[in-house]
N, C-alpha and C positions, 0 to 999 in steps of 0.2 A: 728417824724414819721419814722426816719431812722430804728428803731427797727422793723417796719412793712414792710420794703421794700422787704424783702424776705419771706413774710408770705403767707400761702395758706389757703384757706377755707376748712373746714372739716365738712362734714355732716355724711353720713354713713361710709365713709372711706374705703369702700371695694376696690376701685381702687387706691386712693391716698396712702394709707398705703403700698400697695404692691409696687407702684412706688418708694416710699421713701426707702423702705427696699432693693429694687433691684438697687438703685442709678440711676434710670431713671428720678428722680425729686429730688429737694432739697427744703428745707424750714427751715428757722431759727425759725419761729413761726407757729403754727397752730391756726386758729381762728374757734372755733366751732359755727355752726349756728343751731345745733340740736334743740334748745329750742325756736326758733323763730316761734311763732304761725302764723304769717303772711305768712309763707312759707308752711303751712300745709293745708290739706284738698282737697277734690274733690267735685266739684259742677257745677252747671249751672249758668253762669253769663252773662248777656247781649246777650243772644241767643247762646252762645258758651259754650262748656264744658271747665272747667279750672281745672288743676291739679297743686297743689302746688309743688314746687321743692323738698320738703322733703317727698313727698308721696313715700312709698316703693312699690316694685313690688307686695308684698303680698296684700297691700291695693288696688292697682290697679286691680289685678286679681279678687279680691272679691267684687269690687264695682259694684252695680247694674246699675248705669248710664254708666259706661265704658262697661260693658257686653252688654248693650242694644245698645249703639251708636257706639262702636268700639270694637267688639268682637276680632278682630285681635290683638289689643293692650292687651286685657285681656289675650288672649292665650299666647302672647309673654312674658308677665309679669309672668304668672303662670308657664311657662316652663323654666324660666331663672335660671341658676346656681343651687345651692342647696337651701334647705328650709331656712337654716341659712342666706345665702346671700340675699334671697328674703325678709327677715325680716329686714335686715340692710341697703342694698343698697337704693339709692334714684333715682328717675327719673331724677332729676337735675344732679346728678353725672354721670349717665349713658349717658346723653347727652353731658355735658361739657368735659368729658374725651375724646370725639371724637375718640374713638377706633373704627376702621372699623367693628369689629365684635360685636358691641353693639347690644343688643336685642331689645330695644324699639324704636329707631329712624325710622326704616323702616315702622312700622305700623303708627307712627305719621306723617311721611312724606306723606304716602298714604292718610292720612286724612287731608292733607293741614294744618298741625299744625304750629303755630308760638310760639316763646318764648318771655317772658318779661324779659328784662335785666334792672337792677336797679343799680344806682351809686349815689354818692353825686351830680353829674352833672344833674341827671334826670332819666327818664324812657324812654326806647325805646322798640319797638316791632320789631322782626326780624322773617321772615319766616324761618322755620326749614330747608327748602331746601337751603336757602342762608346763614345759620348759619355756616355750615362746610366749611372750606377752604382747607382741606386735612387731612390726618391721624394725629390725636392728635392736630389738629389746627382748631380754630374757629374765628369768628369775635368778640367774647367776649373780651371787653377791660380789661386791667389790674385791673382796679378799679370797674368793674362790677360783679354782681352776677346774676345768673339765678334765677328768683323768681317764675315763673310759666310757664306752657305749656298750650296753648289754641288751640282748634280746633272746627270748626262748626259741628253740628250734620249732618249726611249724609242726602241727600234728601230722601223724602218718597219713599218707594219701593226699596231702595238700598239693 
């Protein structure tokens, strides 16, 4: 496993590839998770809305459930960067990069969202407000990946 010690997870790559090119990050290996169906989709599960980590801003902005239950998130996703970036970026990457100027976390935090973190040790859920520890810093462990974002629908009349 030494060859994976300096590995980074790659999904959309819109943040990570820039960091690597500008020498703000390093990686000996990139592990693509783009084809993991378990990390895709937007739906309602257990009374909450759930967005897979690989959902793109384009998918989020155009999703009827998101537009109904969190129009602020749909608007943030629809106005994010360029059309090309909205097609490639992922909600998971936008969150785990922990860039203070990220577009999606404010609308998610207002909705009291939480994230599901997965590793070989198990699964844990962390509120998004407790996920960030500073600029480009989170509670996400070295062996964890963000699998999904969940939030309750707003109360009636909101």
